Structure formats: C-alpha cells, structure tokens
C-alpha positions as YAML, in Angstrom:
chain: A
units: angstrom
residues:
- id: 1
  name: MET
  ca: [-1.60, 13.48, -24.11]
- id: 2
  name: GLY
  ca: [-0.23, 12.02, -20.96]
- id: 3
  name: GLN
  ca: [-1.00, 8.39, -20.17]
- id: 4
  name: LYS
  ca: [-2.95, 8.10, -16.93]
- id: 5
  name: ILE
  ca: [-2.68, 5.14, -14.53]
- id: 6
  name: ASN
  ca: [-4.37, 4.24, -11.30]
- id: 7
  name: PRO
  ca: [-1.97, 5.23, -8.47]
- id: 8
  name: LEU
  ca: [-2.96, 2.19, -6.38]
- id: 9
  name: GLY
  ca: [-2.32, -0.36, -9.12]
- id: 10
  name: PHE
  ca: [0.91, 1.48, -9.98]
- id: 11
  name: ARG
  ca: [2.28, 0.81, -6.48]
- id: 12
  name: LEU
  ca: [1.26, -2.78, -5.98]
- id: 13
  name: GLY
  ca: [4.04, -4.67, -4.23]
- id: 14
  name: THR
  ca: [5.73, -1.56, -2.81]
- id: 15
  name: THR
  ca: [3.27, 0.48, -0.73]
- id: 16
  name: GLN
  ca: [-0.06, -1.12, -1.73]
- id: 17
  name: ASN
  ca: [-1.54, -4.64, -1.30]
- id: 18
  name: HIS
  ca: [-4.36, -6.48, -3.08]
- id: 19
  name: HIS
  ca: [-7.89, -6.23, -1.71]
- id: 20
  name: SER
  ca: [-8.60, -9.86, -2.65]
- id: 21
  name: CYS
  ca: [-6.19, -12.68, -1.83]
- id: 22
  name: TRP
  ca: [-7.07, -16.08, -3.43]
- id: 23
  name: PHE
  ca: [-6.03, -18.49, -6.16]
- id: 24
  name: GLU
  ca: [-8.31, -20.09, -8.73]
- id: 25
  name: GLN
  ca: [-8.14, -22.04, -11.95]
- id: 26
  name: PRO
  ca: [-8.25, -19.98, -15.19]
- id: 27
  name: LYS
  ca: [-11.68, -21.42, -16.04]
- id: 28
  name: ASN
  ca: [-13.20, -20.31, -12.73]
- id: 29
  name: TYR
  ca: [-11.37, -17.01, -12.36]
- id: 30
  name: SER
  ca: [-14.24, -14.89, -13.79]
- id: 31
  name: GLU
  ca: [-16.71, -16.51, -11.36]
- id: 32
  name: GLY
  ca: [-14.46, -15.66, -8.43]
- id: 33
  name: LEU
  ca: [-14.30, -12.01, -9.48]
- id: 34
  name: ILE
  ca: [-18.13, -11.79, -9.77]
- id: 35
  name: GLU
  ca: [-18.46, -13.41, -6.36]
- id: 36
  name: ASP
  ca: [-16.16, -10.83, -4.80]
- id: 37
  name: GLN
  ca: [-18.11, -7.97, -6.36]
- id: 38
  name: ASN
  ca: [-21.42, -9.40, -5.11]
- id: 39
  name: ILE
  ca: [-20.04, -9.68, -1.56]
- id: 40
  name: ARG
  ca: [-18.85, -6.07, -1.59]
- id: 41
  name: ASP
  ca: [-22.10, -4.72, -3.04]
- id: 42
  name: TYR
  ca: [-24.29, -6.60, -0.58]
- id: 43
  name: ILE
  ca: [-22.25, -5.46, 2.46]
- id: 44
  name: GLU
  ca: [-22.31, -1.81, 1.35]
- id: 45
  name: ASP
  ca: [-26.10, -1.92, 0.74]
- id: 46
  name: PHE
  ca: [-26.78, -3.61, 4.04]
- id: 47
  name: VAL
  ca: [-24.71, -1.11, 6.00]
- id: 48
  name: GLN
  ca: [-26.26, 1.83, 4.13]
- id: 49
  name: GLU
  ca: [-29.78, 0.68, 5.00]
- id: 50
  name: ASN
  ca: [-28.97, 0.38, 8.71]
- id: 51
  name: ILE
  ca: [-27.28, 3.81, 8.75]
- id: 52
  name: GLN
  ca: [-30.22, 5.57, 7.10]
- id: 53
  name: LYS
  ca: [-32.40, 4.60, 10.07]
- id: 54
  name: ASN
  ca: [-30.26, 6.84, 12.28]
- id: 55
  name: ARG
  ca: [-30.99, 10.50, 11.60]
- id: 56
  name: ARG
  ca: [-27.82, 11.86, 13.17]
- id: 57
  name: ILE
  ca: [-25.47, 10.42, 10.51]
- id: 58
  name: ALA
  ca: [-25.64, 11.65, 6.91]
- id: 59
  name: SER
  ca: [-27.04, 9.18, 4.37]
- id: 60
  name: SER
  ca: [-23.95, 9.44, 2.13]
- id: 61
  name: LEU
  ca: [-21.52, 8.37, 4.86]
- id: 62
  name: SER
  ca: [-21.40, 4.57, 4.92]
- id: 63
  name: GLY
  ca: [-18.15, 4.49, 6.88]
- id: 64
  name: ILE
  ca: [-16.69, 1.51, 4.96]
- id: 65
  name: THR
  ca: [-13.12, 2.27, 3.88]
- id: 66
  name: ARG
  ca: [-12.01, -1.16, 2.72]
- id: 67
  name: ILE
  ca: [-13.37, -4.71, 2.29]
- id: 68
  name: LYS
  ca: [-10.66, -7.34, 2.07]
- id: 69
  name: ILE
  ca: [-11.56, -10.90, 0.97]
- id: 70
  name: LEU
  ca: [-9.41, -13.91, 1.86]
- id: 71
  name: LYS
  ca: [-10.45, -17.24, 0.34]
- id: 72
  name: GLY
  ca: [-9.32, -20.66, 1.48]
- id: 73
  name: THR
  ca: [-10.41, -24.18, 0.71]
- id: 74
  name: ASP
  ca: [-13.17, -24.26, 3.31]
- id: 75
  name: LEU
  ca: [-13.49, -20.71, 4.57]
- id: 76
  name: THR
  ca: [-13.98, -17.22, 3.11]
- id: 77
  name: GLU
  ca: [-12.88, -14.48, 5.46]
- id: 78
  name: VAL
  ca: [-14.21, -10.96, 4.90]
- id: 79
  name: GLN
  ca: [-12.44, -8.13, 6.72]
- id: 80
  name: ILE
  ca: [-14.46, -4.89, 6.90]
- id: 81
  name: SER
  ca: [-12.72, -1.66, 8.01]
- id: 82
  name: LEU
  ca: [-15.07, 0.99, 9.38]
- id: 83
  name: ALA
  ca: [-14.21, 4.60, 9.96]
- id: 84
  name: PHE
  ca: [-16.55, 5.45, 12.87]
- id: 85
  name: PRO
  ca: [-16.76, 3.16, 15.93]
- id: 86
  name: LYS
  ca: [-20.37, 4.28, 16.63]
- id: 87
  name: LEU
  ca: [-21.53, 2.34, 13.54]
- id: 88
  name: LEU
  ca: [-20.62, -1.01, 15.14]
- id: 89
  name: LYS
  ca: [-23.64, -0.76, 17.47]
- id: 90
  name: GLU
  ca: [-26.02, -0.17, 14.58]
- id: 91
  name: ILE
  ca: [-24.86, -3.09, 12.40]
- id: 92
  name: PRO
  ca: [-26.39, -6.50, 13.34]
- id: 93
  name: MET
  ca: [-23.47, -8.79, 12.66]
- id: 94
  name: GLU
  ca: [-25.38, -12.09, 12.94]
- id: 95
  name: GLU
  ca: [-28.05, -10.94, 10.49]
- id: 96
  name: LEU
  ca: [-25.41, -9.76, 8.03]
- id: 97
  name: GLN
  ca: [-23.54, -13.08, 8.15]
- id: 98
  name: THR
  ca: [-26.62, -15.25, 7.74]
- id: 99
  name: ASN
  ca: [-28.06, -13.21, 4.86]
- id: 100
  name: LEU
  ca: [-24.71, -13.06, 3.09]
- id: 101
  name: GLN
  ca: [-24.33, -16.88, 3.41]
- id: 102
  name: LYS
  ca: [-27.81, -17.44, 1.96]
- id: 103
  name: LYS
  ca: [-27.55, -14.98, -0.94]
- id: 104
  name: ILE
  ca: [-24.12, -15.87, -2.25]
- id: 105
  name: ASP
  ca: [-23.72, -19.54, -3.30]
- id: 106
  name: CYS
  ca: [-19.99, -20.30, -3.24]
- id: 107
  name: LEU
  ca: [-18.55, -22.74, -5.76]
- id: 108
  name: LEU
  ca: [-16.87, -24.96, -3.16]
- id: 109
  name: ASN
  ca: [-19.50, -24.50, -0.42]
- id: 110
  name: ARG
  ca: [-17.25, -22.31, 1.74]
- id: 111
  name: LYS
  ca: [-18.31, -20.81, 5.02]
- id: 112
  name: ILE
  ca: [-18.21, -17.03, 5.35]
- id: 113
  name: ASN
  ca: [-16.65, -15.38, 8.39]
- id: 114
  name: ILE
  ca: [-16.97, -11.60, 8.84]
- id: 115
  name: ALA
  ca: [-14.52, -9.52, 10.96]
- id: 116
  name: ILE
  ca: [-14.88, -5.76, 11.52]
- id: 117
  name: THR
  ca: [-12.07, -3.38, 12.52]
- id: 118
  name: THR
  ca: [-12.30, 0.35, 13.27]
- id: 119
  name: ILE
  ca: [-9.97, 3.12, 12.07]
- id: 120
  name: ALA
  ca: [-8.67, 5.71, 14.53]
- id: 121
  name: LYS
  ca: [-8.37, 8.61, 12.03]
- id: 122
  name: PRO
  ca: [-11.31, 8.48, 9.61]
- id: 123
  name: TYR
  ca: [-10.71, 11.73, 7.70]
- id: 124
  name: ARG
  ca: [-7.28, 10.55, 6.69]
- id: 125
  name: ASN
  ca: [-8.93, 8.13, 4.26]
- id: 126
  name: PRO
  ca: [-9.96, 9.43, 0.84]
- id: 127
  name: ILE
  ca: [-13.20, 7.42, 0.66]
- id: 128
  name: ILE
  ca: [-14.56, 9.06, 3.82]
- id: 129
  name: LEU
  ca: [-13.63, 12.53, 2.47]
- id: 130
  name: ALA
  ca: [-15.31, 11.78, -0.86]
- id: 131
  name: GLN
  ca: [-18.46, 10.63, 0.94]
- id: 132
  name: TYR
  ca: [-18.40, 13.80, 3.01]
- id: 133
  name: ILE
  ca: [-18.17, 15.97, -0.14]
- id: 134
  name: ALA
  ca: [-20.98, 13.96, -1.74]
- id: 135
  name: GLY
  ca: [-23.23, 14.69, 1.25]
- id: 136
  name: GLN
  ca: [-22.43, 18.39, 1.01]
- id: 137
  name: LEU
  ca: [-23.20, 18.46, -2.73]
- id: 138
  name: GLU
  ca: [-26.49, 16.64, -2.24]
- id: 139
  name: HIS
  ca: [-27.51, 19.40, 0.19]
- id: 140
  name: ARG
  ca: [-26.67, 22.03, -2.47]
- id: 141
  name: VAL
  ca: [-23.56, 23.40, -0.76]
- id: 142
  name: PRO
  ca: [-21.20, 25.20, -3.23]
- id: 143
  name: PHE
  ca: [-18.63, 22.77, -4.53]
- id: 144
  name: ARG
  ca: [-15.58, 24.98, -3.69]
- id: 145
  name: LYS
  ca: [-16.81, 25.36, -0.13]
- id: 146
  name: ALA
  ca: [-17.26, 21.59, 0.20]
- id: 147
  name: MET
  ca: [-13.77, 20.95, -1.17]
- id: 148
  name: LYS
  ca: [-12.17, 23.43, 1.29]
- id: 149
  name: ARG
  ca: [-14.03, 21.88, 4.24]
- id: 150
  name: ALA
  ca: [-12.80, 18.44, 3.30]
- id: 151
  name: ILE
  ca: [-9.20, 19.67, 2.95]
- id: 152
  name: ALA
  ca: [-9.44, 21.44, 6.36]
- id: 153
  name: LYS
  ca: [-10.58, 18.17, 8.03]
- id: 154
  name: ALA
  ca: [-7.77, 16.22, 6.30]
- id: 155
  name: LYS
  ca: [-5.17, 18.71, 7.47]
- id: 156
  name: LYS
  ca: [-6.04, 18.01, 11.10]
- id: 157
  name: GLU
  ca: [-4.95, 14.40, 10.62]
- id: 158
  name: LYS
  ca: [-1.39, 15.55, 9.80]
- id: 159
  name: ILE
  ca: [-0.99, 14.55, 6.14]
- id: 160
  name: LYS
  ca: [1.72, 15.85, 3.82]
- id: 161
  name: GLY
  ca: [-0.47, 16.66, 0.81]
- id: 162
  name: ILE
  ca: [-3.92, 16.33, -0.66]
- id: 163
  name: ARG
  ca: [-5.56, 16.97, -4.01]
- id: 164
  name: VAL
  ca: [-9.38, 17.12, -4.49]
- id: 165
  name: GLN
  ca: [-10.98, 17.15, -7.97]
- id: 166
  name: ILE
  ca: [-14.63, 17.40, -9.05]
- id: 167
  name: ALA
  ca: [-15.82, 16.98, -12.62]
- id: 168
  name: GLY
  ca: [-19.26, 17.45, -14.15]
- id: 169
  name: ARG
  ca: [-21.97, 20.13, -14.37]
- id: 170
  name: LEU
  ca: [-20.70, 22.25, -11.51]
- id: 171
  name: GLY
  ca: [-23.07, 24.92, -10.21]
- id: 172
  name: GLY
  ca: [-25.87, 23.73, -12.54]
- id: 173
  name: LYS
  ca: [-24.21, 25.11, -15.72]
- id: 174
  name: ASP
  ca: [-24.81, 23.47, -19.07]
- id: 175
  name: ILE
  ca: [-21.09, 22.94, -19.79]
- id: 176
  name: ALA
  ca: [-19.23, 20.28, -17.82]
- id: 177
  name: ARG
  ca: [-15.79, 21.20, -16.48]
- id: 178
  name: VAL
  ca: [-13.16, 20.06, -14.05]
- id: 179
  name: GLU
  ca: [-12.16, 21.96, -10.86]
- id: 180
  name: TRP
  ca: [-9.45, 20.87, -8.41]
- id: 181
  name: ILE
  ca: [-7.55, 22.17, -5.35]
- id: 182
  name: ARG
  ca: [-4.21, 20.97, -4.10]
- id: 183
  name: LYS
  ca: [-2.57, 21.59, -0.72]
- id: 184
  name: GLY
  ca: [0.98, 20.37, -0.05]
- id: 185
  name: ARG
  ca: [2.92, 17.87, -2.12]
- id: 186
  name: VAL
  ca: [1.31, 15.01, -4.12]
- id: 187
  name: PRO
  ca: [4.16, 13.17, -5.97]
- id: 188
  name: LEU
  ca: [2.34, 10.79, -8.34]
- id: 189
  name: GLN
  ca: [5.45, 9.67, -10.26]
- id: 190
  name: THR
  ca: [7.47, 8.36, -7.27]
- id: 191
  name: ILE
  ca: [6.63, 4.72, -6.60]
- id: 192
  name: ARG
  ca: [7.89, 4.86, -3.00]
- id: 193
  name: ALA
  ca: [5.33, 7.58, -2.14]
- id: 194
  name: LYS
  ca: [2.47, 6.33, 0.04]
- id: 195
  name: ILE
  ca: [-0.55, 7.67, -1.77]
- id: 196
  name: ASP
  ca: [-4.23, 6.79, -1.20]
- id: 197
  name: TYR
  ca: [-6.64, 7.35, -4.05]
- id: 198
  name: CYS
  ca: [-10.35, 6.99, -4.64]
- id: 199
  name: SER
  ca: [-12.96, 7.94, -7.30]
- id: 200
  name: TYR
  ca: [-16.52, 8.40, -6.11]
- id: 201
  name: PRO
  ca: [-19.64, 9.25, -8.20]
- id: 202
  name: VAL
  ca: [-22.42, 11.57, -6.91]
- id: 203
  name: ARG
  ca: [-25.94, 11.79, -8.32]
- id: 204
  name: THR
  ca: [-27.37, 15.32, -8.15]
- id: 205
  name: ILE
  ca: [-30.41, 17.00, -9.75]
- id: 206
  name: TYR
  ca: [-28.11, 18.49, -12.35]
- id: 207
  name: GLY
  ca: [-26.43, 15.20, -13.31]
- id: 208
  name: VAL
  ca: [-23.65, 12.86, -12.15]
- id: 209
  name: LEU
  ca: [-20.51, 14.38, -10.66]
- id: 210
  name: GLY
  ca: [-17.20, 12.55, -10.24]
- id: 211
  name: ILE
  ca: [-15.01, 13.13, -7.17]
- id: 212
  name: LYS
  ca: [-11.36, 12.09, -7.11]
- id: 213
  name: ILE
  ca: [-9.05, 12.48, -4.10]
- id: 214
  name: TRP
  ca: [-5.29, 11.88, -3.74]
- id: 215
  name: ILE
  ca: [-3.69, 11.87, -0.27]
- id: 216
  name: PHE
  ca: [0.07, 11.83, 0.24]
- id: 217
  name: ARG
  ca: [1.18, 10.30, 3.58]
- id: 218
  name: GLY
  ca: [4.91, 10.04, 3.17]
- id: 219
  name: LYS
  ca: [7.67, 8.06, 1.52]
- id: 220
  name: LYS
  ca: [8.75, 4.53, 2.10]
- id: 221
  name: LYS
  ca: [12.31, 4.29, 3.48]
- id: 222
  name: LYS
  ca: [14.99, 2.79, 1.25]
- id: 223
  name: LYS
  ca: [16.46, -0.52, 2.37]
- id: 224
  name: LYS
  ca: [20.19, -0.58, 3.02]
- id: 225
  name: PRO
  ca: [22.25, -2.76, 0.64]
- id: 226
  name: PHE
  ca: [23.34, -6.06, 2.11]
- id: 227
  name: LEU
  ca: [25.76, -8.80, 1.13]
- id: 228
  name: ARG
  ca: [24.45, -12.16, 0.04]
- id: 229
  name: ASN
  ca: [27.28, -14.08, 1.74]
- id: 230
  name: LYS
  ca: [26.63, -13.80, 5.48]
- id: 231
  name: ASN
  ca: [29.98, -15.35, 6.32]
- id: 232
  name: ILE
  ca: [31.77, -12.10, 5.30]
- id: 233
  name: LEU
  ca: [30.10, -10.31, 8.22]
- id: 234
  name: LYS
  ca: [31.86, -12.63, 10.68]
- id: 235
  name: ILE
  ca: [35.38, -11.95, 9.48]
- id: 236
  name: ARG
  ca: [37.95, -10.83, 11.98]
- id: 237
  name: PHE
  ca: [40.77, -8.95, 10.30]
- id: 238
  name: ARG
  ca: [44.24, -8.87, 11.88]
- id: 239
  name: ARG
  ca: [46.94, -6.33, 11.19]
- id: 240
  name: ARG
  ca: [49.95, -8.62, 11.53]
- id: 241
  name: LEU
  ca: [49.71, -11.32, 8.88]
- id: 242
  name: PRO
  ca: [52.47, -12.95, 6.86]
- id: 243
  name: PRO
  ca: [52.61, -11.59, 3.29]
- id: 244
  name: ILE
  ca: [51.54, -13.71, 0.36]
- id: 245
  name: GLU
  ca: [54.32, -14.67, -1.99]
- id: 246
  name: SER
  ca: [54.04, -15.48, -5.66]
- id: 247
  name: GLY
  ca: [54.82, -19.16, -5.22]
- id: 248
  name: ASP
  ca: [52.12, -19.84, -2.60]
- id: 249
  name: ARG
  ca: [48.98, -21.64, -3.48]
- id: 250
  name: ILE
  ca: [45.90, -19.53, -2.80]
- id: 251
  name: ASP
  ca: [42.38, -20.70, -2.07]
- id: 252
  name: TYR
  ca: [40.04, -17.76, -2.70]
- id: 253
  name: ARG
  ca: [37.31, -19.37, -0.62]
- id: 254
  name: ASN
  ca: [39.41, -19.08, 2.54]
- id: 255
  name: MET
  ca: [38.52, -15.88, 4.42]
- id: 256
  name: SER
  ca: [41.95, -15.65, 6.07]
- id: 257
  name: VAL
  ca: [43.53, -15.29, 2.63]
- id: 258
  name: ILE
  ca: [41.18, -12.50, 1.72]
- id: 259
  name: SER
  ca: [42.02, -10.70, 4.99]
- id: 260
  name: ARG
  ca: [45.76, -11.03, 4.10]
- id: 261
  name: PHE
  ca: [45.17, -9.32, 0.78]
- id: 262
  name: ILE
  ca: [43.34, -6.41, 2.35]
- id: 263
  name: SER
  ca: [45.85, -5.95, 5.16]
- id: 264
  name: GLN
  ca: [48.80, -6.35, 2.78]
- id: 265
  name: GLN
  ca: [47.62, -3.37, 0.74]
- id: 266
  name: GLY
  ca: [47.29, -1.22, 3.86]
- id: 267
  name: LYS
  ca: [43.48, -1.08, 3.82]
- id: 268
  name: ILE
  ca: [42.59, -2.63, 7.13]
- id: 269
  name: LEU
  ca: [39.02, -2.96, 8.31]
- id: 270
  name: SER
  ca: [37.76, -3.16, 11.86]
- id: 271
  name: ARG
  ca: [38.13, -6.41, 13.72]
- id: 272
  name: ARG
  ca: [34.43, -6.99, 14.25]
- id: 273
  name: VAL
  ca: [32.35, -5.95, 11.27]
- id: 274
  name: ASN
  ca: [28.63, -5.78, 11.92]
- id: 275
  name: ARG
  ca: [27.52, -3.47, 9.09]
- id: 276
  name: LEU
  ca: [29.74, -3.06, 6.08]
- id: 277
  name: THR
  ca: [29.72, 0.20, 4.09]
- id: 278
  name: LEU
  ca: [29.86, 0.37, 0.31]
- id: 279
  name: LYS
  ca: [33.59, 1.17, 0.35]
- id: 280
  name: GLN
  ca: [34.27, -1.82, 2.52]
- id: 281
  name: GLN
  ca: [32.20, -4.07, 0.21]
- id: 282
  name: ARG
  ca: [34.18, -2.84, -2.80]
- id: 283
  name: LEU
  ca: [37.45, -3.63, -1.07]
- id: 284
  name: ILE
  ca: [36.35, -7.16, -0.32]
- id: 285
  name: THR
  ca: [35.18, -7.72, -3.94]
- id: 286
  name: ILE
  ca: [38.50, -6.45, -5.25]
- id: 287
  name: ALA
  ca: [40.40, -8.78, -2.92]
- id: 288
  name: ILE
  ca: [38.27, -11.74, -4.04]
- id: 289
  name: LYS
  ca: [39.02, -10.98, -7.72]
- id: 290
  name: GLN
  ca: [42.72, -10.71, -7.06]
- id: 291
  name: ALA
  ca: [42.71, -13.97, -5.11]
- id: 292
  name: ARG
  ca: [40.90, -15.74, -7.99]
- id: 293
  name: ILE
  ca: [43.46, -14.45, -10.51]
- id: 294
  name: LEU
  ca: [46.41, -15.60, -8.35]
- id: 295
  name: SER
  ca: [44.75, -18.98, -7.70]
- id: 296
  name: SER
  ca: [44.31, -19.54, -11.43]
- id: 297
  name: LEU
  ca: [47.99, -18.76, -11.97]
- id: 298
  name: THR
  ca: [49.45, -20.89, -9.18]
- id: 299
  name: LEU
  ca: [47.12, -23.95, -9.32]
...
C-alpha cells in the first residue's frame, strides 16, 4: 500500500507556512497546543452562532478559511481570514474579544488582540468549497451533483486543477464507499506545487461523511544559482594582459591574476558581469584551481 502524507505538512518551508508561530519550553508545549485549539474552537462556534441568525446564508458556511495565532511575551495576536466581506457586519468584534479573554486563561497573562482580513476569491479556498458541499448534502442533494457544482464554482476562479473526494454511506446505501472527481492537474508528489488541502466531516441522517479537496494553483519558480563570493561579480576582464610565466609568484586571491588565466586561454568574458551563467562560473572555478596549483608550486 502507498504511504499517505498530508500535502500541507509535506510542503512546510517551501509553499506552506505554520498556522501557529510561537516558542515554548518542552514542559509547557502541550498546554500551548491545547490553548491554540481552544481559541480556534471558540472563534468558530461564536461566528457560527451569529451566522445562523441570518437566514440568507447557509448554516454550514462559517466563512473562516484560516486562523493564525502569533504569541509573544505580553500579547497574543489572532488573525482571522474570512471569505465573505458581508460577514464582518454580523460579527461583534468587541464581544468576541472580551469573551475570548475571559474564557481562555493564558499561562503568562497575555492580552489577546483579534484582527480580521477578507479574501477576494472565496471559492478558490478548499474549506469554503467543502462547507458548500456539506450544505448541499444536508439538504439531500445528490453527492455527484454537489461535487460538480463545487468544481464549476472553483473553475471560475482560474485554478489549474482540483480533486474532490467523498467517503461514507453515499446515497443512503448500507456499504460505505469512496467517490471522487478530478479536473485538471493535481501533482501531489512535486514539492514546489502550490496545493491547498482540507478534510471536512459532515453529519447526515445516514451517518458521517468525509469530504477531502485538493486544489492546485501553480508551481513555485526555481531560484537561479548564485555565487557565494560577491566580489567575483565586480570583476572587469581585459583582453590585453601580460602572460603568466612559470617563474612568477601567483596569489590566487588576486582577481587580476584569475582574469589573466581566463584571458590567456582565450576564454574572455564580458567586461562588466552582472549575472554569470553556469559556463562562466565553471571557467572561474577552473581558473582558481589552476592558480592554486601554480601558487603551491612557486611559493
């Protein structure tokens, strides 16, 4: 069997970042994790209660795509990203901040500051699509129809690929199975691929269904190779240089000597080098090696 891995944790440090940024002693690390989970659960429940009062929005759509927690010595900053800007008017920020401060007792008596940002393209996020499919399944819409509707909404946001998977008792049958639809490319093995992933549970009258969504946005560009020694970029090579004889003493750290070697062999570079290619870098390394060999012989 193939070994599965979370695509977000697989790409940490390349295309993904941590949702919690803080440092703690090993003894208090578990308490910090529980504190983060309590903050996220309370914010989601509070937003869900305020949204249910409005009849226009479906009960399954909370609109929260990400909750990032930044902890300092005296302050805990909570950054909430919402998908729909209309939800900002329905969330009482002062009540949320005061209740969160009272309910969660921090270890170092930190103050909690909440900041909310809105997302321009909500249906480009897998969590919003999963919540949309969950609302459709709760209203007894066929699961294939709900999956196709979600894919059609994601296509309008100009993504390169999407995969939607639902597992459980589909259609009320006694045997659980897995059904999935893929449109476009979803390269899960390439680390440079920008992939968003979420798993979302749904409670129906037939049982619990699991929704998984992968969205492929594009690839991260490769960085061009660069030289560690920045002084090499400032070399000015001249064509007319006196040749180096066998009896001369050579200092391989001197850039003028290296330029003599390169020009003496007939491989002359441009006078002002801003960006060196791989061939030019190899020429310089070869010249440095030759200079080191001659310096060891003459000195």
